[in-house]
VOPAGU-2260 file (C-alpha; in pm, 1 decimal, decimal comma):
REM VOPAGU-2260
SITE   aa  ch    i         X         Y         Z
SITE  UNK   A    0  -11103,4   -6101,7   10374,8
SITE  UNK   A    1  -11275,0   -5851,5   10596,5
SITE  UNK   A    2  -11556,0   -6094,5   10668,5
SITE  UNK   A    3  -11295,2   -6353,1   10779,5
SITE  UNK   A    4  -11149,8   -6118,3   11041,6
SITE  UNK   A    5  -11504,5   -6030,7   11156,0
SITE  UNK   A    6  -11596,2   -6387,5   11226,7
SITE  UNK   A    7  -11268,1   -6506,1   11373,4
SITE  UNK   A    8  -11209,4   -6404,4   11745,8
SITE  UNK   A    9  -10817,5   -6428,4   11708,1
SITE  UNK   A   10  -10797,0   -6624,1   12040,9
SITE  UNK   A   11  -10536,5   -6871,8   11924,6
SITE  UNK   A   12  -10282,4   -6623,6   11777,6
SITE  UNK   A   13   -9918,3   -6742,3   11815,9
SITE  UNK   A   14   -9629,2   -6499,2   11752,3
SITE  UNK   A   15   -9377,6   -6782,2   11697,5
SITE  UNK   A   16   -9596,7   -6948,8   11431,6
SITE  UNK   A   17   -9685,5   -6616,5   11282,0
SITE  UNK   A   18   -9320,7   -6515,2   11223,1
SITE  UNK   A   19   -9230,0   -6865,9   11092,5
SITE  UNK   A   20   -9496,8   -6858,9   10833,8
SITE  UNK   A   21   -9367,0   -6517,2   10697,6
SITE  UNK   A   22   -9730,6   -6404,5   10677,2
SITE  UNK   A   23   -9620,3   -6075,7   10824,5
SITE  UNK   A   24   -9503,0   -5966,4   10489,3
SITE  UNK   A   25   -9857,8   -5953,6   10361,5
SITE  UNK   A   26  -10008,9   -5796,4   10682,1
SITE  UNK   A   27   -9973,8   -5433,9   10567,6
SITE  UNK   A   28  -10176,4   -5514,9   10263,7
SITE  UNK   A   29  -10443,3   -5715,4   10444,7
SITE  UNK   A   30  -10470,2   -5434,1   10698,2
SITE  UNK   A   31  -10527,0   -5180,9   10418,0
SITE  UNK   A   32  -10800,2   -5407,4   10267,8
SITE  UNK   A   33  -10978,0   -5475,0   10598,9
SITE  UNK   A   34  -11310,2   -5286,0   10645,3
SITE  UNK   A   35  -11315,1   -5013,5   10897,9
SITE  UNK   A   36  -11576,9   -5185,2   11116,0
SITE  UNK   A   37  -11366,9   -5500,1   11138,7
SITE  UNK   A   38  -11037,5   -5340,8   11257,2
SITE  UNK   A   39  -11159,6   -5337,7   11616,4
SITE  UNK   A   40  -11190,5   -5715,3   11612,5
SITE  UNK   A   41  -10810,6   -5752,7   11535,1
SITE  UNK   A   42  -10612,0   -5854,6   11850,7
SITE  UNK   A   43  -10375,9   -5576,7   11980,4
SITE  UNK   A   44  -10060,7   -5778,1   11923,1
SITE  UNK   A   45  -10140,5   -5834,0   11554,8
SITE  UNK   A   46  -10217,8   -5450,9   11519,3
SITE  UNK   A   47   -9860,8   -5375,8   11628,4
SITE  UNK   A   48   -9720,3   -5606,3   11366,5
SITE  UNK   A   49   -9940,6   -5444,7   11103,3
SITE  UNK   A   50   -9846,1   -5091,3   11187,7
SITE  UNK   A   51   -9475,6   -5184,2   11219,0
SITE  UNK   A   52   -9491,6   -5359,4   10866,5
SITE  UNK   A   53   -9653,1   -5049,4   10703,0
SITE  UNK   A   54   -9383,7   -4818,4   10870,3
SITE  UNK   A   55   -9101,3   -5041,7   10748,2
SITE  UNK   A   56   -9226,4   -5044,8   10386,0
SITE  UNK   A   57   -9270,4   -4661,1   10383,0
SITE  UNK   A   58   -8929,7   -4609,9   10536,8
SITE  UNK   A   59   -8760,2   -4850,7   10280,6
SITE  UNK   A   60   -8921,2   -4667,0    9986,3
SITE  UNK   A   61   -8799,1   -4329,0   10098,4
SITE  UNK   A   62   -8436,2   -4435,3   10191,9
SITE  UNK   A   63   -8311,5   -4495,5    9846,3
SITE  UNK   A   64   -8213,9   -4129,7    9793,9
SITE  UNK   A   65   -8057,4   -4115,7   10129,6
SITE  UNK   A   66   -7853,3   -4426,4   10056,0
SITE  UNK   A   67   -7723,1   -4278,0    9730,4
SITE  UNK   A   68   -7601,2   -3947,0    9906,0
SITE  UNK   A   69   -7428,2   -4143,5   10184,0
SITE  UNK   A   70   -7259,5   -4365,0    9916,0
SITE  UNK   A   71   -7148,3   -4053,2    9736,0
SITE  UNK   A   72   -6996,5   -3906,1   10041,9
SITE  UNK   A   73   -6815,8   -4222,3   10114,3
SITE  UNK   A   74   -6672,6   -4249,9    9768,4
SITE  UNK   A   75   -6545,7   -3882,0    9788,9
SITE  UNK   A   76   -6371,4   -3962,8   10118,3
SITE  UNK   A   77   -6212,2   -4267,5    9962,9
SITE  UNK   A   78   -6094,8   -4058,6    9664,5
SITE  UNK   A   79   -5945,8   -3792,7    9881,2
SITE  UNK   A   80   -5764,3   -4053,9   10072,2
SITE  UNK   A   81   -5618,8   -4218,1    9767,2
SITE  UNK   A   82   -5513,7   -3872,7    9622,6
SITE  UNK   A   83   -5330,0   -3796,5    9944,6
SITE  UNK   A   84   -5141,3   -4129,4    9935,7
SITE  UNK   A   85   -5052,2   -4087,4    9571,6
SITE  UNK   A   86   -4902,1   -3743,5    9637,7
SITE  UNK   A   87   -4723,3   -3870,7    9942,1
SITE  UNK   A   88   -4561,7   -4151,3    9741,4
SITE  UNK   A   89   -4466,8   -3924,4    9458,9
SITE  UNK   A   90   -4296,7   -3693,2    9707,5
SITE  UNK   A   91   -4108,8   -3978,4    9852,0
SITE  UNK   A   92   -3996,9   -4115,0    9505,6
SITE  UNK   A   93   -3891,3   -3763,3    9386,5
SITE  UNK   A   94   -3641,6   -3601,8    9610,0
SITE  UNK   A   95   -3642,8   -3231,6    9663,8
SITE  UNK   A   96   -3455,0   -3003,6    9431,1
SITE  UNK   A   97   -3483,4   -3273,6    9155,7
SITE  UNK   A   98   -3665,4   -3168,9    8835,2
SITE  UNK   A   99   -3748,3   -3401,1    8545,8
SITE  UNK   A  100   -3584,7   -3312,7    8214,9
SITE  UNK   A  101   -3764,3   -3390,2    7888,6
SITE  UNK   A  102   -3565,0   -3507,0    7586,8
SITE  UNK   A  103   -3639,8   -3312,7    7269,6
SITE  UNK   A  104   -3501,5   -3251,8    6926,4
SITE  UNK   A  105   -3444,3   -2893,3    6784,9
SITE  UNK   A  106   -3378,8   -2724,9    6449,0
SITE  UNK   A  107   -3219,8   -2387,7    6368,1
SITE  UNK   A  108   -3448,6   -2149,9    6188,6
SITE  UNK   A  109   -3298,5   -1977,2    5893,5
SITE  UNK   A  110   -3451,7   -1753,1    5621,3
SITE  UNK   A  111   -3516,1   -1926,5    5296,2
SITE  UNK   A  112   -3713,9   -1871,2    4971,8
SITE  UNK   A  113   -4086,7   -1954,4    5020,2
SITE  UNK   A  114   -4307,9   -2002,8    4704,9
SITE  UNK   A  115   -4679,3   -2065,6    4666,8
SITE  UNK   A  116   -4828,3   -2224,3    4354,3
SITE  UNK   A  117   -5182,6   -2276,6    4235,2
SITE  UNK   A  118   -5217,9   -2646,4    4114,6
SITE  UNK   A  119   -5466,2   -2729,0    3845,5
SITE  UNK   A  120   -5498,1   -3036,3    3616,4
SITE  UNK   A  121   -5475,4   -2975,6    3246,5
SITE  UNK   A  122   -5372,2   -3150,0    2917,8
SITE  UNK   A  123   -5120,6   -3138,7    2639,5
SITE  UNK   A  124   -5216,0   -3032,2    2293,1
SITE  UNK   A  125   -5046,0   -2918,7    1973,7
SITE  UNK   A  126   -5051,9   -2559,9    1855,5
SITE  UNK   A  127   -5190,4   -2702,1    1535,1
SITE  UNK   A  128   -5462,7   -2958,6    1592,9
SITE  UNK   A  129   -5685,0   -2951,8    1295,8
SITE  UNK   A  130   -6011,7   -3135,5    1212,3
SITE  UNK   A  131   -6015,3   -3188,2     828,3
SITE  UNK   A  132   -6340,0   -3195,4     620,3
SITE  UNK   A  133   -6425,4   -3164,6     250,2
SITE  UNK   A  134   -6411,4   -2801,7     115,5
SITE  UNK   A  135   -6718,0   -2837,0    -106,0
SITE  UNK   A  136   -7067,5   -2990,0     -59,2
SITE  UNK   A  137   -6893,3   -3329,4       3,7
SITE  UNK   A  138   -6959,1   -3667,7    -146,8
SITE  UNK   A  139   -6906,4   -4033,3    -111,4
SITE  UNK   A  140   -6553,9   -4141,4     -19,0
SITE  UNK   A  141   -6413,9   -4376,6    -293,2
SITE  UNK   A  142   -6041,5   -4384,3    -184,6
SITE  UNK   A  143   -5838,7   -4313,0     124,3
SITE  UNK   A  144   -5468,2   -4246,9      44,5
SITE  UNK   A  145   -5318,6   -4231,1     398,6
SITE  UNK   A  146   -5311,5   -4421,3     715,3
SITE  UNK   A  147   -5314,7   -4324,4    1090,7
SITE  UNK   A  148   -4963,9   -4212,1    1201,4
SITE  UNK   A  149   -4854,8   -4100,5     856,2
SITE  UNK   A  150   -4661,8   -3775,6     820,6
SITE  UNK   A  151   -4819,1   -3558,8     571,0
SITE  UNK   A  152   -4740,4   -3206,8     412,4
SITE  UNK   A  153   -4958,0   -2920,2     341,0
SITE  UNK   A  154   -5167,0   -2981,3      21,3
SITE  UNK   A  155   -5122,2   -3355,6      11,9
SITE  UNK   A  156   -5423,5   -3540,8    -106,2
SITE  UNK   A  157   -5571,2   -3760,4     178,3
SITE  UNK   A  158   -5887,1   -3897,1      20,8
SITE  UNK   A  159   -6087,6   -3885,0    -301,0
SITE  UNK   A  160   -6456,7   -3842,1    -337,5
SITE  UNK   A  161   -6692,4   -3961,4    -602,8
SITE  UNK   A  162   -6682,7   -3701,2    -877,8
SITE  UNK   A  163   -6834,2   -3908,2   -1167,9
SITE  UNK   A  164   -7129,0   -3671,2   -1224,5
SITE  UNK   A  165   -6898,5   -3361,5   -1225,0
SITE  UNK   A  166   -6664,8   -3526,1   -1481,0
SITE  UNK   A  167   -6960,4   -3605,6   -1700,6
SITE  UNK   A  168   -7074,5   -3256,1   -1690,7
SITE  UNK   A  169   -6724,8   -3138,9   -1769,8
SITE  UNK   A  170   -6712,0   -3359,4   -2084,8
SITE  UNK   A  171   -7051,9   -3215,6   -2197,9
SITE  UNK   A  172   -6930,9   -2870,4   -2147,0
SITE  UNK   A  173   -6611,7   -2928,7   -2342,6
SITE  UNK   A  174   -6808,8   -3064,0   -2632,0
SITE  UNK   A  175   -7031,9   -2759,1   -2611,1
SITE  UNK   A  176   -6739,8   -2534,6   -2598,7
SITE  UNK   A  177   -6602,2   -2676,2   -2932,6
SITE  UNK   A  178   -6938,1   -2607,1   -3094,7
SITE  UNK   A  179   -6977,3   -2250,2   -2963,4
SITE  UNK   A  180   -6622,4   -2175,4   -3041,2
SITE  UNK   A  181   -6669,1   -2287,7   -3403,3
SITE  UNK   A  182   -6984,0   -2071,7   -3433,2
SITE  UNK   A  183   -6795,8   -1777,6   -3285,3
SITE  UNK   A  184   -6505,2   -1812,5   -3531,7
SITE  UNK   A  185   -6743,4   -1827,7   -3820,3
SITE  UNK   A  186   -6934,7   -1532,0   -3710,4
SITE  UNK   A  187   -6633,5   -1334,7   -3642,2
SITE  UNK   A  188   -6504,5   -1407,6   -4001,1
SITE  UNK   A  189   -6836,4   -1272,5   -4140,6
SITE  UNK   A  190   -6819,1    -979,0   -3912,7
SITE  UNK   A  191   -6467,4    -889,1   -4025,8
SITE  UNK   A  192   -6602,6    -889,2   -4385,7
SITE  UNK   A  193   -6883,4    -658,2   -4279,0
SITE  UNK   A  194   -7136,8    -945,8   -4332,9
SITE  UNK   A  195   -7404,7   -1004,9   -4076,4
SITE  UNK   A  196   -7527,8    -806,9   -3782,0
SITE  UNK   A  197   -7331,3    -710,7   -3470,1
SITE  UNK   A  198   -7586,6    -873,0   -3241,5
SITE  UNK   A  199   -7519,7   -1221,9   -3389,3
SITE  UNK   A  200   -7146,5   -1165,8   -3345,6
SITE  UNK   A  201   -7182,2   -1055,8   -2988,6
SITE  UNK   A  202   -7409,7   -1342,7   -2906,8
SITE  UNK   A  203   -7166,0   -1602,3   -3045,4
SITE  UNK   A  204   -6891,3   -1450,9   -2838,8
SITE  UNK   A  205   -7102,7   -1442,5   -2521,0
SITE  UNK   A  206   -7208,6   -1812,6   -2562,3
SITE  UNK   A  207   -6845,4   -1913,8   -2593,1
SITE  UNK   A  208   -6723,2   -1712,9   -2285,8
SITE  UNK   A  209   -7016,8   -1854,6   -2081,9
SITE  UNK   A  210   -6919,0   -2213,0   -2162,9
SITE  UNK   A  211   -6557,8   -2140,8   -2083,8
SITE  UNK   A  212   -6653,5   -1994,7   -1746,1
SITE  UNK   A  213   -6872,1   -2299,5   -1672,1
SITE  UNK   A  214   -6575,2   -2530,3   -1753,4
SITE  UNK   A  215   -6347,1   -2331,3   -1520,3
SITE  UNK   A  216   -6594,5   -2355,1   -1235,0
SITE  UNK   A  217   -6659,2   -2723,3   -1283,0
SITE  UNK   A  218   -6283,2   -2793,3   -1289,1
SITE  UNK   A  219   -6248,9   -2607,4    -957,7
SITE  UNK   A  220   -6529,8   -2821,3    -818,1
SITE  UNK   A  221   -6364,9   -3142,9    -938,0
SITE  UNK   A  222   -6045,3   -3021,3    -762,0
SITE  UNK   A  223   -6232,2   -2982,5    -436,2
SITE  UNK   A  224   -6365,4   -3334,4    -465,5
SITE  UNK   A  225   -6043,8   -3453,9    -301,1
SITE  UNK   A  226   -5962,6   -3390,7      66,1
SITE  UNK   A  227   -5624,1   -3231,4     116,8
SITE  UNK   A  228   -5399,2   -3168,6     424,9
SITE  UNK   A  229   -5421,9   -2803,0     531,4
SITE  UNK   A  230   -5103,8   -2819,0     746,2
SITE  UNK   A  231   -4782,7   -3023,0     785,1
SITE  UNK   A  232   -4829,5   -3283,0    1068,8
SITE  UNK   A  233   -4927,9   -3637,4    1163,4
SITE  UNK   A  234   -5255,2   -3821,5    1082,6
SITE  UNK   A  235   -5383,7   -3891,0    1426,9
SITE  UNK   A  236   -5738,1   -4017,8    1341,3
SITE  UNK   A  237   -5937,0   -4130,1    1040,5
SITE  UNK   A  238   -6298,2   -4162,2    1138,4
SITE  UNK   A  239   -6438,3   -4174,0     784,5
SITE  UNK   A  240   -6444,3   -4493,7     579,6
SITE  UNK   A  241   -6471,1   -4576,8     224,5
SITE  UNK   A  242   -6832,0   -4572,2      96,3
SITE  UNK   A  243   -6939,8   -4317,6     360,6
SITE  UNK   A  244   -7062,6   -3973,7     289,7
SITE  UNK   A  245   -6814,0   -3700,8     384,2
SITE  UNK   A  246   -6969,1   -3358,7     446,5
SITE  UNK   A  247   -6837,7   -3028,7     578,8
SITE  UNK   A  248   -7134,6   -3002,6     809,6
SITE  UNK   A  249   -7074,3   -3343,3     970,3
SITE  UNK   A  250   -6993,6   -3327,0    1354,1
SITE  UNK   A  251   -6729,0   -3607,8    1301,4
SITE  UNK   A  252   -6436,7   -3489,2    1090,2
SITE  UNK   A  253   -6292,1   -3705,3     813,9
SITE  UNK   A  254   -5936,2   -3661,8     934,9
SITE  UNK   A  255   -5750,8   -3527,3    1229,6
SITE  UNK   A  256   -5398,1   -3383,6    1179,5
SITE  UNK   A  257   -5181,4   -3276,8    1474,5
SITE  UNK   A  258   -4852,3   -3083,6    1450,9
SITE  UNK   A  259   -4651,2   -3122,7    1776,3
SITE  UNK   A  260   -4350,2   -2928,1    1652,0
SITE  UNK   A  261   -4491,8   -2662,4    1894,5
SITE  UNK   A  262   -4693,0   -2806,5    2180,6
SITE  UNK   A  263   -4865,2   -2633,3    2464,0
SITE  UNK   A  264   -5027,4   -2706,8    2798,8
SITE  UNK   A  265   -5383,0   -2590,8    2867,4
SITE  UNK   A  266   -5583,6   -2584,1    3194,7
SITE  UNK   A  267   -5897,0   -2437,8    3321,7
SITE  UNK   A  268   -5829,9   -2223,4    3636,2
SITE  UNK   A  269   -6100,0   -2114,2    3886,1
SITE  UNK   A  270   -6248,5   -1767,7    3870,3
SITE  UNK   A  271   -6116,2   -1687,2    4222,0
SITE  UNK   A  272   -5749,9   -1677,3    4076,4
SITE  UNK   A  273   -5831,9   -1449,6    3787,6
SITE  UNK   A  274   -5651,3   -1156,2    3946,5
SITE  UNK   A  275   -5350,0   -1373,1    4037,4
SITE  UNK   A  276   -5272,9   -1534,5    3701,8
SITE  UNK   A  277   -5120,8   -1312,6    3428,2
SITE  UNK   A  278   -4920,7   -1366,1    3108,9
SITE  UNK   A  279   -4552,5   -1416,1    3197,1
SITE  UNK   A  280   -4610,4   -1591,8    3530,6
SITE  UNK   A  281   -4382,3   -1885,6    3606,4
SITE  UNK   A  282   -4537,3   -2225,5    3581,3
SITE  UNK   A  283   -4418,1   -2579,3    3649,5
SITE  UNK   A  284   -4565,8   -2838,6    3420,1
SITE  UNK   A  285   -4554,9   -3187,9    3565,9
SITE  UNK   A  286   -4614,9   -3474,6    3323,0
SITE  UNK   A  287   -4698,3   -3782,8    3538,0
SITE  UNK   A  288   -4694,2   -4028,5    3248,8
SITE  UNK   A  289   -4340,1   -3931,0    3143,8
SITE  UNK   A  290   -4218,1   -3851,4    3492,3
SITE  UNK   A  291   -4089,6   -3517,0    3374,7
SITE  UNK   A  292   -4133,4   -3158,2    3496,9
SITE  UNK   A  293   -4081,8   -2855,2    3289,1
SITE  UNK   A  294   -4040,0   -2480,8    3382,2
SITE  UNK   A  295   -4223,4   -2253,0    3138,5
SITE  UNK   A  296   -4414,5   -1925,6    3129,7
SITE  UNK   A  297   -4779,0   -1849,3    3094,5
SITE  UNK   A  298   -4836,9   -1746,0    2722,0
SITE  UNK   A  299   -5210,4   -1694,1    2730,5
SITE  UNK   A  300   -5454,5   -1609,8    3001,4
SITE  UNK   A  301   -5815,3   -1582,3    2874,9
SITE  UNK   A  302   -6035,9   -1281,6    2957,0
SITE  UNK   A  303   -6351,3   -1492,4    2919,2
SITE  UNK   A  304   -6504,1   -1670,3    3223,0
SITE  UNK   A  305   -6691,2   -1977,6    3133,3
SITE  UNK   A  306   -7039,0   -1935,2    3273,9
SITE  UNK   A  307   -7088,7   -2312,4    3313,8
SITE  UNK   A  308   -6794,9   -2395,3    3540,6
SITE  UNK   A  309   -6682,1   -2038,6    3628,6
SITE  UNK   A  310   -6321,1   -2099,5    3506,7
SITE  UNK   A  311   -6086,1   -1930,2    3248,4
SITE  UNK   A  312   -5840,2   -2086,5    3009,0
SITE  UNK   A  313   -5466,0   -2053,1    3047,1
SITE  UNK   A  314   -5189,6   -2175,9    2813,3
SITE  UNK   A  315   -4818,1   -2240,2    2837,6
SITE  UNK   A  316   -4598,5   -2307,0    2529,8
SITE  UNK   A  317   -4373,1   -2607,7    2584,1
SITE  UNK   A  318   -4013,6   -2633,3    2497,6
SITE  UNK   A  319   -3807,2   -2945,0    2520,5
SITE  UNK   A  320   -3795,5   -3110,7    2173,3
SITE  UNK   A  321   -3675,3   -3437,7    2332,8
SITE  UNK   A  322   -4021,5   -3489,1    2498,4
SITE  UNK   A  323   -4257,3   -3712,0    2308,9
SITE  UNK   A  324   -4585,9   -3526,8    2361,9
SITE  UNK   A  325   -4924,9   -3686,5    2294,6
SITE  UNK   A  326   -5255,7   -3505,6    2254,6
SITE  UNK   A  327   -5467,8   -3491,7    2560,8
SITE  UNK   A  328   -5177,1   -3607,2    2783,9
SITE  UNK   A  329   -5243,6   -3526,7    3148,5
SITE  UNK   A  330   -5042,7   -3225,0    3275,5
SITE  UNK   A  331   -5040,6   -3074,8    3619,6
SITE  UNK   A  332   -4978,9   -2698,2    3607,6
SITE  UNK   A  333   -4825,4   -2529,7    3913,6
SITE  UNK   A  334   -4865,1   -2161,6    3858,9
SITE  UNK   A  335   -4663,6   -1945,5    4096,1
SITE  UNK   A  336   -4877,0   -1669,4    4261,6
SITE  UNK   A  337   -4652,9   -1577,1    4560,6
SITE  UNK   A  338   -4291,6   -1566,1    4638,8
SITE  UNK   A  339   -4080,5   -1436,0    4932,8
SITE  UNK   A  340   -3699,9   -1474,4    4899,0
SITE  UNK   A  341   -3631,9   -1421,4    5264,9
SITE  UNK   A  342   -3912,6   -1592,0    5451,0
SITE  UNK   A  343   -3931,5   -1798,2    5775,2
SITE  UNK   A  344   -4116,7   -2116,2    5682,4
SITE  UNK   A  345   -4161,9   -2419,5    5923,4
SITE  UNK   A  346   -4344,4   -2749,9    5877,8
SITE  UNK   A  347   -4713,7   -2733,6    5950,1
SITE  UNK   A  348   -4703,2   -3007,8    6208,0
SITE  UNK   A  349   -4482,3   -2796,7    6438,7
SITE  UNK   A  350   -4765,1   -2551,6    6484,5
SITE  UNK   A  351   -5010,7   -2608,7    6769,3
SITE  UNK   A  352   -5341,9   -2432,5    6814,0
SITE  UNK   A  353   -5538,6   -2333,1    7125,7
SITE  UNK   A  354   -5872,9   -2173,4    7149,1
SITE  UNK   A  355   -5746,4   -1924,8    7407,2
SITE  UNK   A  356   -5393,7   -1876,7    7298,6
SITE  UNK   A  357   -5416,9   -1909,4    6914,6
SITE  UNK   A  358   -5126,4   -2052,8    6712,9
SITE  UNK   A  359   -4799,1   -2124,6    6892,7
SITE  UNK   A  360   -4481,5   -2328,4    6886,7
SITE  UNK   A  361   -4220,4   -2431,4    7136,4
SITE  UNK   A  362   -3869,4   -2299,7    7112,6
SITE  UNK   A  363   -3557,6   -2391,7    7304,7
SITE  UNK   A  364   -3422,4   -2113,5    7529,6
SITE  UNK   A  365   -3106,3   -2112,9    7750,9
SITE  UNK   A  366   -3167,7   -1934,8    8083,6
SITE  UNK   A  367   -2918,4   -1928,9    8369,7
SITE  UNK   A  368   -2716,6   -2207,4    8208,5
SITE  UNK   A  369   -3035,4   -2435,6    8178,4
SITE  UNK   A  370   -3226,0   -2531,2    7864,0
SITE  UNK   A  371   -3590,3   -2432,8    7900,2
SITE  UNK   A  372   -3884,1   -2483,3    7661,4
SITE  UNK   A  373   -4068,2   -2162,3    7590,2
SITE  UNK   A  374   -4409,0   -2122,7    7425,3
SITE  UNK   A  375   -4403,7   -1871,5    7139,1
SITE  UNK   A  376   -4717,1   -1715,2    6988,0
SITE  UNK   A  377   -4689,9   -1694,5    6610,8
SITE  UNK   A  378   -4876,4   -1543,7    6317,1
SITE  UNK   A  379   -4892,4   -1785,9    6023,5
SITE  UNK   A  380   -4951,7   -1653,7    5664,6
SITE  UNK   A  381   -4971,3   -1898,5    5371,1
SITE  UNK   A  382   -4904,7   -2268,9    5346,6
SITE  UNK   A  383   -4779,7   -2486,8    5050,4
SITE  UNK   A  384   -4636,1   -2837,7    5022,3
SITE  UNK   A  385   -4629,4   -2887,5    5398,7
SITE  UNK   A  386   -4459,0   -2558,6    5488,0
SITE  UNK   A  387   -4617,3   -2251,4    5641,7
SITE  UNK   A  388   -4460,2   -1903,6    5627,5
SITE  UNK   A  389   -4450,1   -1724,8    5964,2
SITE  UNK   A  390   -4478,2   -1353,2    5951,7
SITE  UNK   A  391   -4447,2   -1280,1    6331,8
SITE  UNK   A  392   -4328,4   -1466,8    6637,8
SITE  UNK   A  393   -4009,3   -1633,8    6506,2
SITE  UNK   A  394   -3675,5   -1487,7    6415,5
SITE  UNK   A  395   -3364,5   -1603,1    6220,3
SITE  UNK   A  396   -3149,1   -1801,9    6458,1
SITE  UNK   A  397   -3434,9   -1932,3    6680,3
SITE  UNK   A  398   -3418,2   -2300,7    6782,7
SITE  UNK   A  399   -3761,6   -2459,7    6730,1
SITE  UNK   A  400   -3854,8   -2781,9    6903,9
SITE  UNK   A  401   -3919,6   -3047,6    6634,5
SITE  UNK   A  402   -3980,1   -3363,9    6836,4
SITE  UNK   A  403   -4119,4   -3412,6    7189,2
SITE  UNK   A  404   -4318,9   -3084,7    7197,7
SITE  UNK   A  405   -4655,6   -3239,5    7238,2
SITE  UNK   A  406   -4652,5   -3280,7    7616,4
SITE  UNK   A  407   -4430,9   -2974,4    7699,7
SITE  UNK   A  408   -4535,7   -2685,1    7906,8
SITE  UNK   A  409   -4399,6   -2332,8    7923,8
SITE  UNK   A  410   -4077,6   -2327,4    8128,0
SITE  UNK   A  411   -4019,7   -2694,8    8132,1
SITE  UNK   A  412   -3652,2   -2804,2    8157,0
SITE  UNK   A  413   -3538,0   -2989,7    7840,5
SITE  UNK   A  414   -3233,5   -3148,8    7689,2
SITE  UNK   A  415   -3119,4   -3191,8    7335,3
């Protein structure tokens, strides 16, 4: 490109044709690419255009920031003008000495009883819930005499185990007893006649007594070859089947008997409440399945903390014989841990909170014959069931604003 400028004399340069061809847009770049020894050959008029184009490009690149600043100033002026017009219109629409009144609802504060409860989920169980297994070494079940749901009494036979071997041993021992008894009687007759030795007499007597003791032991074992009910109650479960081996060491019991003449509610309470729950505390027991709620007292509070889940066991004996309890029925225990018979309690949603002002509510106040909303700082204590006890800031007889308080400000005129 530089060689082209060096060879051409630029004698036929026309400004009109140059502008019409829009080549002036590329002149700054051609000028920058032109060799230094060829610049002097460029006509004066074209040099002017080249320098002007370069200056225009540099100026346009640096004017963006200035345009933004000027645009910002212009927008601020328009904003101020609009604000001024808005205030002017508001002043015209609201005559002097006229103040807007906000419609609200109020409630009279009175002292009431406030109670706090610890709520835990538990279950229902009978005072006597027994897993029944054989009393001896066990054996094969040959007969089951009861069914699930049957009422049984203490000592009633529930099932029979295979005792064939024991019965055969008992028969053998009885036969042996007859033989040794006969020997003893004969030896005793001779001994009474001063015939024979004392050792023979004592040996015959010992053999007879030994067999008698063996028979007594075997008969006791045969008695234990049946499974009997240890308590009065109802058969709730019979996991064992005929032909299976029943053993006292089995993890699955042969029978389960439950006596619900005395039922109780059990629950695991967190370790954090160990100092708040004691025997005699009032407890409300909710039975969701029966839609019933009972008021009872804590009858047992364990002194042992379960290391696995960090809880301790509490129990409450249940009254109400008309309630049909079932084992493992869900029960919600509400244990009272705090009560104030003369407390000021308000719904939690009336309380507002500010980072600078803390907790506050709005109360209605009459000043100079006008109803005014006043912001009142409060000190909340404990909350339960949607209510919060207020220990400072409110008094008996205050009128708290219950509706329309969200957009109020301190001193705003109100009506209710």
